[in-house]
N, C-alpha and C positions, 0 to 999 in steps of 0.2 A: 852829801846827797840828801835831798829833801824827800821825806816819806810822810805817809799819813796813816792814821788808824784804819783798820779794815772797816768798811761801811756796811758789811753784811749784804751787799746787793750791788748790782751793776746799774749805774745810771745810764741815760741815753748817750752821754758823752763817752762813757767807758765802752759801751757797745760799738759806737762809731770807731773808736780807736782800735778795738779788736778787729773790726771788719777791715780797717785800713791796713793793719798788719797782715791780715789774712790774704787780701788781694795782692799785696806786694810780694808775699811769699809765693803765691800761685803764679804770678807773672814772671818772677825770677826763675821758677822751675820750668815754665814753658819756654822762655827765651833761652835758657841754658840748654834745654833739650834741642833747640834748633841748631845750636853749636855742637851738638853731640857731647855735651858736658853733663855727665850723670851724677856728679857730686851733689847737685842741688835738687835732684829728683824728690827727696823726702820733703822738701819745703812745700811742694804742692799739696801733699797729703796733710801736712800740719795746718796749712791755710784752710783747707776744706774742713778739717776738724774744728777749727775756730769758727768758721761760718755756721756750721751745724750747731755748735754749742750756743752761739748767740741766738740762732733761730729757735732752738728749744727753750732757752731762757726767756726770750721775748714773748713767745706764744703763751707760756705758762703765766707770765706776769700780766699779759693782756687778758687772759682768762680770769684771773683774780679780780680784775677791774670791771670787765664787761661780759664775762661768760663767753659764749660762742656767738654772740650777736654779730651779724655781718661777717662771720668768719671767712666764708668762701669768697664773698664779694671783695673783701680786703686783700686776700691772698691772690685772687685772679688779677686784680688791678695792679697790685704792687709788683707781682712777678711776671705775669703774662703780657701785660701791655707793652713794657719795654722789649720783651722777647719778640712779640709779634711785629713790632716796628722794625727791628733789626732784620727779621726774616723777610718781611715784605720788601724792604730795601734791597735785600740780597736777590730777590726775584727780579727786580728791575735791572740790577747790575749783571746778573747771570740768567738771562732770559731762556737759555737752552734747557733749563730744568723743567721736567714735565709736571703736570698738575698733581698727579698722585704723590710724587716725592715731596712736593711743596706742602700738601695737606698733611702727610705723615710727619713732616718736620714741624709744622705748626702745632700739631697735636702731641708732640713729643713721643711719637711712636718710633720713628726712625729719624732722629735729629740730623741735620745737615753737618754739624760739627760734633766730633766725638766727645769734646769737652762738655757738651750739654748733658752728659750723663748725670751731672750734679743736679740739674733741675728735675730730671726723672726721679732721682732718689729723694730730693727735697719734697716733691709732691707725695711720694710714698710716706714720708714722715708726717706730712700734713694729714693724710688720710688716717694713719694710725692714731695721731693725736686727737683728731676730731671724733673718731669712733670711741676711743677710750674715755675721753672727757665728756662725751655725750651719754654713754650707756653704762659706765662703770663708776661705782661709788668712790669717793675721795680716798678712802682707806686703801683701795687696791689699785689705783691708777698707775702709780709708779711701777708697781710689780708687773702689771699687764704690759706696760710699755717696755719694761726690761725683757719680758718674755718674747715680745715681738722683735725687739732688737737682737736678741740671741738667735731667734729663728732666721732673721735676715742675714745674720753672719754665716749661717750654713747654706742658705738658699741663693744668695746673690753672688755675682761675680766679684773677683778679688778687689777691684778698685772701690766698690761699694761696701764689701764685707769688712774691710779694714776701718770703716767709719761707723760700724754698727752701734757703738755706744756713745758717740759724740753728741747726737741730738738728745738722747736720753739723759746724759750728764747735764745738759743745759736745763732740762726740766727739773732734774733732781736738785740742782743748786738754787733754782727759783723757789722750790717748796721747802728746802732745808737751808735757810740763810746762814745758819751757823757753820756750814761747810766752808764758807770763805775764810773764816778764821783758821779752821783746821788745814785748809789748803795752803795758807801762808806758812804754816809750820813745816810742811813737807814738800813745798814746791821745788826746792833745790834737789831734794831726793828724787822727785819725779823727773826733773831734767836729767840728772845723772843716769837714772834708770833708762830713759829714752835713748840717751847717747850710747849706753852699754848695749842695749838691744839693737841699735843701728850697727854697731861693730859686730855683734853676734850674727846679724843678718848676712854679713859678708862671707861667712864660713860656707864652704861647699856642703857641709852637713845640712845646713839650713836651706841653701839654694836648691838642693836636690830633694828636699823634703816634700811631703804632701801639701796640697793647696791649703788645707786647714791649718797646718803648722805655720806655713808662710804667712797666712792671714793673721794668725795670732801674734806673730812677731811684728808684722806691719802695724797692727793695732797698738801694740806695746811701745811702738816708736812714736806714732802720730799723736795719740790722745794725751799721754803724759807730758810731752813737750808743749802741746796746746794748753793744757791746764797750767803749766808753769807760766806761759805768756799771759793767761788770764790773771794770775796773781801779780805778775809784773805790772800790768796796766793799773791795777787797783793800788799798788804800792808805790809806783813811781810815775805819777800822772804828769809831773812837770817835764820830765825827760821825753815822754811819749808826745807831749804837746809840741815840744820844739821840733820833733821829727815830722810834724804836720799829719800825723796818722788820723787824727779826728776829721780833718778836711778830706783826706783821701777816702776815709771810711764812708763819708756821706755820698760818694759817687762810686762806691766799691762794686755794686751790682752792675752799673753801667760799664765800668772798666772791665768787669768780667765778660760781659756780652760783646763789647767792642774789641778787646785785645785779641780774642781768638780769631777774629776775622782779618786781622792785620799781621798775624804771625808769619805769613808767607813772605812778608817783606824783609824779614830778618835774614841777613847774609853775613858773611865773614868780614865785615868792615863797619867802622863806627858810624858812617853816614846812614846806612840802612837801619841801624839801631836807633839813631836819632829820629829818623823819619817815622819809625814804628812808635816811638814814645810820643812824638808830637801828634800824629794822627789818632792814636789811642786816647790821649788826653783830651784833645779838642772834641773828638767824637763822643766821648763819655760825658763831657760837660754839656754839650749840646743836647744829647739824649736826656740827661738829667733834668735840664730846664724844661724840655718839652713834656716829660713825664709829670713834673710838678704841675704844669698847667693843666694837663689832662686829669690828674688826680683831683685838683681843685674843682673841676667841673663835674666829675663823677661822684665825688664824696664831699659835698658841700657841708655836711654836718660833722666832718672830721677834720681835725688839724692834720695837715700833710706830714708834718714832722713826726707826729705820734704814729701815723699809719705806717711810714717807712721804717720806723724803728723796730717793728716786729716782723 
């Protein structure tokens, strides 16, 4: 098996591979849920943890290069333009929706799809990052972000609370590059710990515990396994390349937006599943191409590939 030395950083290709793995895990979780198969449920949370890790890492790396220049402009274009396009198309297809519900969905106040909670949480991470890196000295940034992450763990609902440290870990690994080497030494231990906690979660003692205990267990499953996958990507690039994860990662956000709108097609037969895969893939690629064209027009002074990487 071909391996390489730890590079102490994630390059753009590595980030794309991680996002590819993340969206595949999320789609598997959602599709399995449509079949009432709960064994794959943890895959979704692991995928979200990967997405948030890459987001935190990318923002911190971008800050080192450009500071907070055009921070909100880039975030709004990269995240909201594709989302608005999908939502506006939904208005055309589902005309019975009233204007108030459409506006609330567009503003992420009450999203049309429950899976859009991720965008709500992502923008919360953006706000925390911007405020911290704008007003806090470098010495205390990670500490303040950690405190905000811990606060979110206690204040947010379960599905977000279990991701409390994922974004922060991405920022941490960006600022402390030596952690990649340390991660490689303990990655298998993290994987085993995550699997053990997954088994522990099945106990009635845990299932009947308080929400805080359950969230702790969930976090102890999702983040350790996600970190193992981060190490796997940096250590086995050839294998991941052959799985086409880099190509999938480049349209991962579009796949995320599109697939949740076609989940209703999934039924207990192979043909519905094939139709779901085809429509999701075609829709995501088309949306990706349209977004690239829009980004080129709105951000002529930025390379589109660099913009989407963060």
